[in-house]
N, C-alpha and C positions, 0 to 999 in steps of 0.2 A: 315693766316686766318683772315677774316674781322670780328672782335669781335662785332661791333655794328650791324651787319647784322641781319635783322628780319627773313630771310629765309636761311636755310642751303645751298641752291643752291648758294647763294652769300657769304656764310660763309665756313663751314667745307668742303663742296663739291665743292667749286668754282674751284679747280684745276682738277676736274674730268670730266669736261663738254666738253673737246676736242674742236672741231670746232663749237660747238653749238652757242656760243656767236657771232661768226662772221656771222652767217646766220639767227639767230632768235632773236637777241637782239633788244632793242629800236633803237639803232644806225642803225642796219640792216634794220629795218622797215622804218626809215626815208629815208635811202638811196634808198630803193626799191620804195618809193613813188616819190622821186625826179626823179629816172630813168624812171618811168612810165609817169610822166608828160613830160619829155623830149622826150620820144618815141612817145607820142601822137602828140607833136609839129612837129616831123619829119614826121609822117604819114599825118598830115594835110597839110604839105607843098607839098606833092605829089598829092593832090587832085585838084590842079589848081584852087584854090579858088580866087576870086577877092581880090586884095590888099594884097595877101600873096605870097611873092617871094619864089621860091623853095630854099631850103637850099643848100649851096655849100658844097663840101667835108670838107672844113675847119670848116664850121659852124656845120656840123654833128659831127665832132671830138670834137668841143667845148662842144656840148651838152653831148657827152659821158663822157667827163672829169668832167662835173658838177655832174654826177651821183656818183662820188667818193668823199665822204664827209670827210673833215678834222675836227679836233677838233673844230676849229673856226667856221666851217660851222654848226656843230651840236649845238654849243652854240648860234649861231645867230638864228637858227630855233626855239630853245627853248625860246629865248628872244622875238621873234616875237609873239609866242603864249602866253606866260605868263606875260612878262614885257613890251613889246613894244620896238621899236627901232627907235631912232631919232624922226622923226615926225609921225611915224606909231604907233598908239595905240595897245595895246595887242589884238590879235584876239580872244583869248579864243577858238580857233578852229584850230585843228592840220593841216588839209589840206589847209586851207586858209593861214596858216603860211608858208607852203611849196610853195604856189603860190607866196607870197610876197618875199620869199627868192630867188626864181628864177628871179624875176623881178630885185631885187637888184644886183644879181650876173651877170645879162646880160645887165644891163642898160648902161654900158660903152663898149659894144661890137658891132659888126656889126649886132647883132640880136635885137638891141634896138627898131627898127621899128616894130618888130613882138611880142613885149611884150603883146599886147592885146589878142593874140592867146593862151597864156599860160592858161591852164585849160578851154579851149573853150568848151562850151556846156556840160561840165561834172558836175556830182554831186560828192560830196566827197566819196560816197560809191563806185563809179566806181574805183577811185584811190585806196581806201582802200581794196576793194575786190581783185583787181589784186595784190596788195602788199602782202596781207595775203596769197593768193594762192602761190606766189613766196616763201614766208617764209616757208610755209608748205612743198612745193616741195623740197626746199633746205634742210630742216631739215630731211626729209626722205632720200633723195638721198645722201647727203653729210655727214650725221651724223649717223642716225639710221641703214641704210642698211650696211655700213661698219662694225659697231659694231656687227650686227646680222650675217654678214658673218664670223667674227672671232669666234662667238659662234658656228656656224655650223662646222667650222674647228675643234674646240676643241672637240665638241661632236663626230664628225667623228673619230678623233684620239682616243678618250677614248673608243668608241664602238669597234673599231678594236683591241685595246690593250687588252681589257678585254672580247674579244669575247668568250673565253672558260673558263672564271672564273665562277665557279658554284655558284649559288645563290638560296636559298630557296625562291620561290615566296610565297607571302601571299595574300589571298583573305579574306575579312572581318577581316583582322589582324591575321588570322589563317594559319598554314602551308598548302600550296596547293600542287603544284608539282614543280620540279626544273626548273630553267631557268638559264640564265647567266647574269652577271652584264652588259656585253657589249650589249646583246640584249635589255635589259631594257633601256639603254642609247639610242640605235638606235630608239626605239619607240619615244622618245622625239625629236630626230633629224628629223624623218619622219614627225612628226606633225608640227614642227616649220618650216620646209622647205616648206610645202604646204602653210602655211600662208605667208611666205616671198615671195613666187612666186606670190601670190595674191597682196601683197603689191607693188611689182614691177610694176604691171599692173594698179595701181590706177591712176586716172586722177582727177585733182582738178579744180573745177569750179570758174569762176569769171564772173561778169556782166559788161556791158559797154553800157548802153542804156539811160543814163541821169536820170533825177530826179525820175521818177517812171517806168523807163525801156522802154519807148515808143519812144525815140528819139525826143521828142516834140520840144525842143529848136533847135536841129540840123536841122529839116525840116522847122522850122519857118524861120531860117536864110538862108538855102540853100536847097530848096526842090528838086533841080535837082540832088543832090548827093545821091548815095546809101550808106547810113550810116551804115546799117548792114554789108555791104562789108568792109567798113573802119574799123569797129569794129573787123572783122575777121583778118584784117591785124595786129592788136594788138596781137591777139592770136598767129599768125605766128611768130612775132618778139619775144615774150616772151618764145616761145618753142624752140628757136634756141639753138642747142647743149645741150638740156635738156633730161634726161632720164625719169624722172617723169614729165609727161606732164600736161599742163593746158588746159582747154577747156572753150569756151565762152558759158555761159548759153543761150539757145535759147530764153527763156522767163524769165522775172524776174519782181519783183516790184522795189522799190528803192534799195532793198537789194538782193544780190544773195540768192537763196533758201538754199544753203549750205548743201543739201543732200549729196553731195560728201564729205563734211567734216565728216559727221556722218559715212559714209562708211569707210573713212580712219581711224577714231578713233576707230570704232568697230573692224577693222582689227588689229590695234595695241593692242587693249584690248585682242583679242584672242591670239596674240603672248605672251603677258605678262602673261596671265592665264596659258599657257603651261609652261612658265619659272617658274611661281609660283608653279606649280605642281612639277616640277623638284626640286626646292629648298626645298620644304617640304619633298620630298622623300629622298633627300641627308641628310637632318637634321636627319631623322629617321635612315638612314644607319650609320651615324656618331654616333648617340646615341647608336646603337646596337653594335658598334665596327667593323662593316663590312667595313666601309670606314674610313681610317686613314688620319689625316691631318698632313701636314708638320709643325713642330714647327719652327717658325722664331725666330732666336736669338734676344733677347732683347725685344720681344713683351710680353705684359702682358695679361693674360686671365682672371684674377680676382685680385681685390685689396687685397684680403685676402687669396685666395687659389692658391698658386703658381704653382700647378700641371696642371691647366686647359688649354686646347687648345680648345677654343670655335669655333663652326661653324659660326663665326660672319659674314663672307661674304655672306653666304646663308641667314642668318637672316636679314642682311642689305638689300639684294636684295629683300627679301619677303616684307619688309615694304615699300620700294620705289616702287616696282611693284604695290602694292595696292594703294599707293598714286597716282601714275600715272593713274591707271585705274579708280580711283574715279573721277579724273578730266576728263578723256576721256569720261566716261559714262555721266557725267554732260554736257560736250560739245555736245555730240551726242543728248542729250535730249533737250538742250536749244537752240542751234544755228539755227536749221531749222525752229524755230517758231518765227514769228514776227506779232505784232498786225497790222492788215490791211496792208498798203503798207510799213510801217516800224515803229519800235520804237527803242529807244536808249538803251534798257536794255542789248543788246548784246555787246556794246562797250567795257566795262571794262572786260567782259568775254573773248572776243577775245584777249585782251592784255595778258591774262594768259595762252594762248596755249603753249608758250615756256616753262612754268613751268612744264607742263606734260611731254614734251619732255626731260626736264632736269632730272626729277625723273626717267624716263625710261633709260636715259643714265647712270646715277649713278647705277641703278639696273643692267644693262647689264655688266658694268665694274665689279661690285661685283660678278656676276655669273662667269665671266671670271677669276677673282682672285681666287674664290673658287675652280673652276675646276683645276686651275694650281697647287693647293697645296694638292691634294688628291691622294690616292692610294687605291686600293681595297685589303682587307685582304683575300687573296685567301685561306689560310689555314683555317681560321675561317669559310669562306663561305662553303668550302667542308665539314668541320666537322659538321656544322649545318645541312646540307642536310643529311649526314650519320646518324645523331642522330634522324632522322624522317623517318624511313623506311615505315611508314604508307602511305607515298606519293606514294608508289608503288601500293596501292589499286586500283587506277584508271587503271593502266596498266594491272593488273591481271584480273580485272573484264571485261575489254575490250577484252583481248585475249580470255578469257573463253566464252564470248558472241559470239565472232567471230567463236568459235568452236561449237556453238549450246548449250551452257550451260545456261539454262533458268533463273535460280535463282542466277546468278553470282553477280549481283549488291547487292541484298539483303543479300547474304552470307557475302560479304566483308563489307557491312554496319554494320551488327551485330557484326562482329569481330573487326572492327577498330574504329567505331564512338565513340569518347570520351575516347578511351582506349590508354594505353601506349603499343606500339607494338615494337617487336624486330625482327631482321632478322630471329632468330631461330623460333619464333612463325609463321612467314610467311612461312618458309621452311616446318614446320610441317603441316601447312594447305595444302600446295601444295602437300606434300607427300601423304596426305589422300584423295585427290580429285580423283574421278572416271574419269580420263582423260588418253589419250594415252601418251606414253613415250616421243614422240617428243614435245608435248605441255608442258609436265612436265619439260623437259630440258630447254625449252624456258623460262618458268616462273622462274625457279631457277637461271637462268643466269642474271635476272634483278638486277640492282644495282641502288640505289637512285641517286648517283652522275653521272651516265651514262644515266639516263632517261631524255634526253634533247630535244628530237625531232629535230627540225631544228633550235634550238636557236643559235648555233654557226654560222651557215650559215646566219641566219637573222642578227646577230650582224655585220657580215662582209658585209652586203648589198647584199647577194646572196640568195634571197628568191623568185625569179620569177618562 
């Protein structure tokens, strides 16, 4: 653990982020921008512009290799921005540092005569918006979706395992009618699956139109070129072998509108809210003794109470889900708004998007850990349902109403509301009802633990 770290993502949670660092870190962001600059250089070479020789296969390979940054490359880029390098003063501008880096790396190659074409007619926001779109797409495709797929599998397995495990449902916190633990888990699986399917269809925008989005400089230099068509080439290249797609914003100011960012973040917030709901319910079930947790040898649940096995995974997930969602909500509200054609208040905000993904990753891992250590207390679940025979009031009044008994609801309300009911008192009520023998037998056969409707079938996914 990195003790001096200011953020737990770089401290106690640093080992729980999986592939996120490789796709959304500062290093990944720098590499994406270098790759985008090289891609644009290659696209330009195919436009048959005066004084620009088409790249050879060897030169295209050279550019591809420059998109893979070493530690020395990363250090050089940072020096160019903050400290300067040799006779180059510090740029104090991140994208300009990328441009100078490429000039330095290519000045002794066959591409040295094409150095003036690096960053040709671009604004820094073109490069940044494409790079951020790549980071977001990779974060979703390579990190979040695999974790969410694991969660789906765990919920599916738990729903099927506990499909027939009787559970007393509660509405307003009060005993309602019986369900099964598996069916309640299936509800969460159904909800989250719908949101994951929406997430898979998300497309992330970027802009590529120069200083204020009009291709001004492009057409000033080469009015005969269809620059929007060239920009769409960038979209095609960036989407190669990619599941989460990028799309070129048809119109923009200097900045991409980022409405697609808001749509993505809101989608992730909905997923996290569903998982938050799950975690809080699991906490309640653990507290009630209905869900038991596996005690891990050597783990400590309290510094003073040695008997405790805390629902720490679900609590940890809850906190991190709320942290992630606070950031996602802020991003959704902040990033689509820019004063006039652009302001710079978004810059530092964009650099924190990976943090929200990090907290989400930690939360998903915690939910998975929590689910892996629980078992449902089937005996207690069944006993609790049997101890509340009043849950049959719904069944009795519904059967009576189906038989034409007009005051069925009112009668059951007066007998059961706020009262302690036993099976004996229900039997006495049924015995004294003016009903036919067939209906009487049907009512007397009712048992709380068997009053499940289609809960078992629903838990197993058979509810069409």
